[in-house]
C-alpha positions in Angstrom: 53.7 -57.8 93.7 54.9 -54.7 95.4 55.8 -55.4 98.9 53.5 -53.7 101.3 54.0 -50.4 103.0 53.7 -51.9 106.3 53.4 -55.5 107.7 53.4 -56.8 111.1 53.7 -60.2 112.5 52.9 -61.4 116.2 53.6 -57.8 117.2 52.9 -57.2 121.1 54.0 -54.2 123.1 54.0 -53.9 127.1 54.2 -50.8 128.9 55.8 -52.2 132.0 53.7 -55.1 133.3 50.5 -53.8 131.2 50.4 -55.6 127.7 48.8 -53.0 125.0 48.8 -55.4 122.1 48.9 -59.0 121.7 50.3 -60.9 118.8 48.9 -58.3 116.2 49.6 -59.2 112.4 48.4 -56.8 109.6 49.4 -56.0 106.0 49.1 -52.5 104.6 49.1 -52.1 100.9 51.0 -49.3 99.4 48.8 -46.6 97.6 46.1 -46.9 100.3 44.5 -45.2 102.8 44.3 -47.8 105.8 42.1 -47.4 108.7 42.7 -48.7 112.2 39.5 -48.8 114.0 38.5 -49.6 117.8 37.3 -48.1 120.9 39.2 -46.2 123.3 42.0 -48.0 124.9 41.9 -50.9 122.2 45.6 -50.0 121.1 45.1 -48.0 118.0 47.6 -45.4 118.9 50.2 -47.9 120.8 49.8 -49.9 117.0 50.9 -46.5 115.3 53.8 -46.0 117.5 55.0 -49.2 117.2 55.2 -48.8 113.8 57.8 -45.7 113.9 59.1 -46.9 117.0 57.9 -43.8 119.2 56.3 -46.5 121.5 60.2 -46.6 122.8 59.9 -43.2 124.1 58.0 -44.2 126.9 59.6 -45.9 129.9 59.3 -49.3 130.4 58.2 -49.9 126.9 59.0 -53.5 125.2 58.1 -54.7 121.8 58.2 -58.2 120.5 57.5 -59.5 117.1 58.0 -58.2 113.6 57.6 -54.5 112.3 58.5 -54.1 108.5 58.0 -50.4 107.2 58.7 -50.2 103.5 60.3 -53.5 103.5 63.1 -53.0 106.3 62.2 -54.8 109.7 62.6 -51.4 111.8 63.2 -53.3 115.2 66.1 -55.4 113.9 67.7 -53.9 110.5 70.8 -51.3 110.6 69.0 -49.1 107.8 65.9 -48.9 109.8 66.4 -45.2 110.7 66.7 -44.6 106.8 63.3 -46.3 106.3 61.6 -44.2 109.1 62.9 -41.3 107.5 60.4 -41.8 105.2 57.5 -41.8 107.3 55.5 -38.8 108.4 53.4 -38.5 111.7 50.2 -36.2 112.5 49.0 -36.3 116.0 45.7 -36.1 117.2 46.0 -32.5 119.2 47.9 -29.9 116.8 51.6 -29.9 117.8 53.3 -27.1 115.8 56.5 -25.5 117.1 54.8 -22.3 118.8 58.2 -20.3 119.1 58.8 -20.7 115.3 57.1 -19.0 112.2 54.8 -20.5 110.2 57.7 -21.0 107.5 60.0 -22.5 110.0 57.5 -25.2 111.3 57.6 -26.4 107.6 61.3 -25.9 106.8 62.5 -27.3 110.0 62.6 -31.2 108.8 64.2 -30.3 105.3 66.8 -27.9 107.0 67.8 -30.6 109.7 68.1 -33.2 106.8 70.1 -31.1 104.4 67.3 -31.4 101.6 67.1 -27.9 100.5 68.2 -24.1 101.2 67.7 -20.8 99.8 65.3 -20.6 97.1 64.8 -24.4 96.8 63.6 -24.4 100.5 61.1 -21.8 99.7 59.6 -23.8 96.9 59.6 -27.0 99.0 57.6 -24.8 101.9 55.1 -23.4 99.4 54.9 -26.8 98.0 54.1 -28.6 101.5 51.6 -25.7 102.5 49.7 -26.1 99.0 49.2 -29.4 99.5 48.2 -29.2 102.8 45.5 -26.6 101.5 47.1 -23.8 103.4 49.1 -21.6 101.4 46.2 -19.3 100.4 45.6 -18.5 104.0 49.1 -17.9 105.3 51.1 -16.7 102.5 51.3 -13.1 103.5 52.6 -14.1 107.1 55.2 -16.7 107.1 56.8 -15.1 109.6 54.2 -15.3 111.9 54.3 -17.6 115.1 52.1 -20.9 114.5 50.7 -20.0 117.3 48.6 -17.3 115.8 46.7 -19.8 113.5 43.3 -21.5 114.6 43.1 -25.2 115.9 42.4 -26.5 112.3 44.9 -24.2 110.6 47.5 -25.6 113.0 46.5 -29.2 112.3 47.3 -28.6 108.7 50.4 -26.9 109.4 51.5 -29.8 110.9 50.3 -31.9 107.9 52.5 -29.6 105.8 55.5 -30.3 108.1 55.2 -33.9 107.5 54.8 -33.6 104.0 57.8 -31.3 103.6 60.0 -34.2 104.0 58.7 -35.7 101.4 57.1 -39.0 103.2 56.2 -42.5 101.5 53.9 -43.2 104.4 51.8 -40.9 106.6 50.6 -41.9 110.0 47.6 -40.1 110.9 46.5 -40.5 114.9 42.6 -39.2 114.9 43.5 -36.0 113.2 40.2 -34.7 112.9 39.3 -35.4 116.7 39.6 -32.2 118.1 38.3 -30.1 115.2 35.0 -28.6 114.4 33.1 -30.0 111.3 34.0 -27.4 109.0 38.0 -27.8 109.8 37.5 -32.0 110.0 36.0 -31.6 106.6 38.8 -29.8 105.3 41.2 -32.5 106.5 39.2 -35.3 105.1 39.3 -33.8 101.9 43.1 -33.3 102.3 43.6 -37.0 103.3 41.7 -38.0 100.0 44.0 -36.0 97.8 47.2 -37.1 99.7 46.2 -40.5 99.4 46.7 -40.5 95.5 50.7 -40.0 96.2 51.2 -41.3 99.8 50.0 -44.3 101.9 48.2 -43.2 104.9 47.3 -45.3 108.0 44.7 -43.4 109.7 43.4 -44.1 113.2 39.8 -43.1 114.0 37.3 -44.0 116.2 34.5 -42.8 113.6 33.3 -45.5 111.5 31.7 -43.3 109.1 34.9 -41.3 108.5 37.0 -44.8 107.8 34.1 -45.6 105.4 34.5 -42.3 103.7 38.4 -42.4 103.3 39.7 -45.8 103.7 39.5 -49.0 101.4 41.4 -51.2 103.7 41.6 -51.5 107.6 41.8 -53.4 110.9 39.7 -53.6 113.8 41.1 -53.9 117.3 39.4 -54.8 120.6 41.6 -55.0 123.8 44.9 -55.1 121.9 43.9 -57.9 119.4 42.9 -58.0 115.8 39.1 -58.8 115.6 39.1 -58.3 111.7 41.1 -57.1 108.8 40.4 -56.4 105.2 38.2 -54.3 103.1 36.6 -51.5 105.1 33.0 -52.8 103.7 33.6 -56.2 105.1 34.6 -55.1 108.3 31.7 -52.6 108.8 29.2 -54.9 107.0 27.0 -54.3 110.0 26.7 -51.1 112.3 30.0 -50.5 113.9 28.1 -49.8 117.6 26.7 -53.2 117.3 30.0 -54.9 116.6 31.5 -53.0 119.7 28.5 -53.7 121.8 28.8 -57.9 120.9 32.6 -57.7 121.6 32.0 -55.8 124.9 29.4 -58.4 125.9 31.5 -61.4 124.7 34.6 -60.0 126.9 32.2 -59.9 129.9 31.5 -63.3 129.4 34.9 -64.7 129.3 
């Protein structure tokens, strides 16, 4: 049996004196879309950032427990950087480099890693833009600044930038949250397409989106795991009623 793409055991995260995650244990199978669900402030984004160690960029952050990414303990193993180089990240708010062209936004990762140059780099940029369903819209203006794109196009550009480094794991933090329905639907179709080749962990506040896209997932509440497993099992009753029950239970404690 293949090792999971991600495995955490008793993962806890603090920001200063405030604890954001409490003993979180999850297993993300390879080749799946794995949804991370929960209300605002429950630790969804912190979990994602703990997986690729971005959480440590925040002053006062502290991590305890196990985080294995592609078979490597990323907080203790000396080969962690190599494993994390195979992880891509897409944030909630599109964040292309505005001073760079559309082409250079996609090419920057492969250039920095020495993956390709010249015509090979051109092919890689085109491949990534095609995978992100953006090539036909920008192929005649690759030298234009990324800031000239619409919000939905900028998000797909960020996905192309992440794909250009050929990741095995793609972390997506509410990638449709700031998009209109038309562009959100395009991103969802893109996630379905990419899931055939890349393991995806998708943070979402939208239970219906999780049902549409994910086969497995976890529900977090107040930094703790409520349930993990098939999405159909986690969402066997309405999401709103689940959250209302959790809130009511927390108030009684």
